[in-house]
N, C-alpha and C positions, 0 to 999 in steps of 0.2 A: 783259615787260621793255621799258622805254622806250628807243627808239633815241636820244633826246636825251641820255641819260646816256652811252651809248657814244660818241656824236658829240662830246660835251664832253670826254671823256677821251682822245679820239683825237689831240688836239693836244698836242705834247710840253710846251709851257710850262704848260698847264693840268694835265697829269699831274704835273709838278714841283710845282705849287702844292698839289695834293692830297697829295702825299708830304710836303711841308712842314707842312701842316695836320694830318697824322696825329698828330703829337706834341703840338702846342699851338695854340691860336688865335693869330692874328697880325694886326696892322694892315696896311693896304695898303702903306704906305711900307716896312715891314720885309720884306714879301714881295718887293717890287720890288728892294730892296737885296740881299737874299739870293740872288735869282735873276739879279741883274745885268741887269735890264730897267728901262725907264722906267716911272714910276708910271702914266701913262695906259694903257700896254700891260697892266700888272698889273690895273688897274681894268676894262679891257675883258674880259680873261680871267675875272676874278672875276664879272663880270656874266653871262657865259655859264654859268659854274658855278652861280651862284645861280638863274638861270632854269631850269636842268635839275634843281634840287633837291639839288645836291651840297653846297653851302655856304649858310650864312646869315650876314648881317651884323648885328652888334650895335653900334648907335651908342653911343659912349662919349666924352663931351666933344666934341672936334672930330675925332675919329677914328672909323673904322669897323673893328671887330674882326671878322675872319672866322673862322667855326667850321665844321668839317667835320661833315656830317650822316650818321648811320649808315644811315638807311632805304634809300637807293639801293643801298648795298653789300649790304645784307641781301637786297634783291630780286635783285641780280646773283648772289649766292651760291645762292639758291633756284633761279634759272634754270639756272645751271651744274650744280647738283646734279640737276636733272631729266634730264640726259644720262647720269647714272651707269649706269642700266640698259642703255642703248644700248652703252656702252663695255664693260660686263661681258659682254654677249652677244657682242660682237665679239671680245673677248679670249678668251672661252671657245672660240669657233669657231676662232680662231687656235691655241689650245692643242691642240684636237682635231686640227686639220690637221697640226700639227708632230708630234704623237704618232703619227698615222697614217704620216707620212713617215718618221719614225724607225723605226717597226715594220717598214715595207716595206724599208727599207735594211738592217735587221738580218736579214731573211729572205733577202736576196740572196746 
């Protein structure tokens, strides 16, 4: 898992941009207007998102249309899924402990 993806998403404005791009591609001006930020700020955030591989820009006439890329989110999902076994073991241990505690309380 690349730390650059997490770093890019850790900034609230960039996370809002990603949320906006989930539904449809948008040009920079529309992103800035929707999020009530200046266009240079939106461009700066989009540059970070593009460098981390989260978005790509498609030049269209005089605009750049930004698209969300699926690959980084697939990587994140696989990384998160890798912890499933750890949590299953911990939850099973908690269940065993609670069962033991409940059994001991019933015997008292």
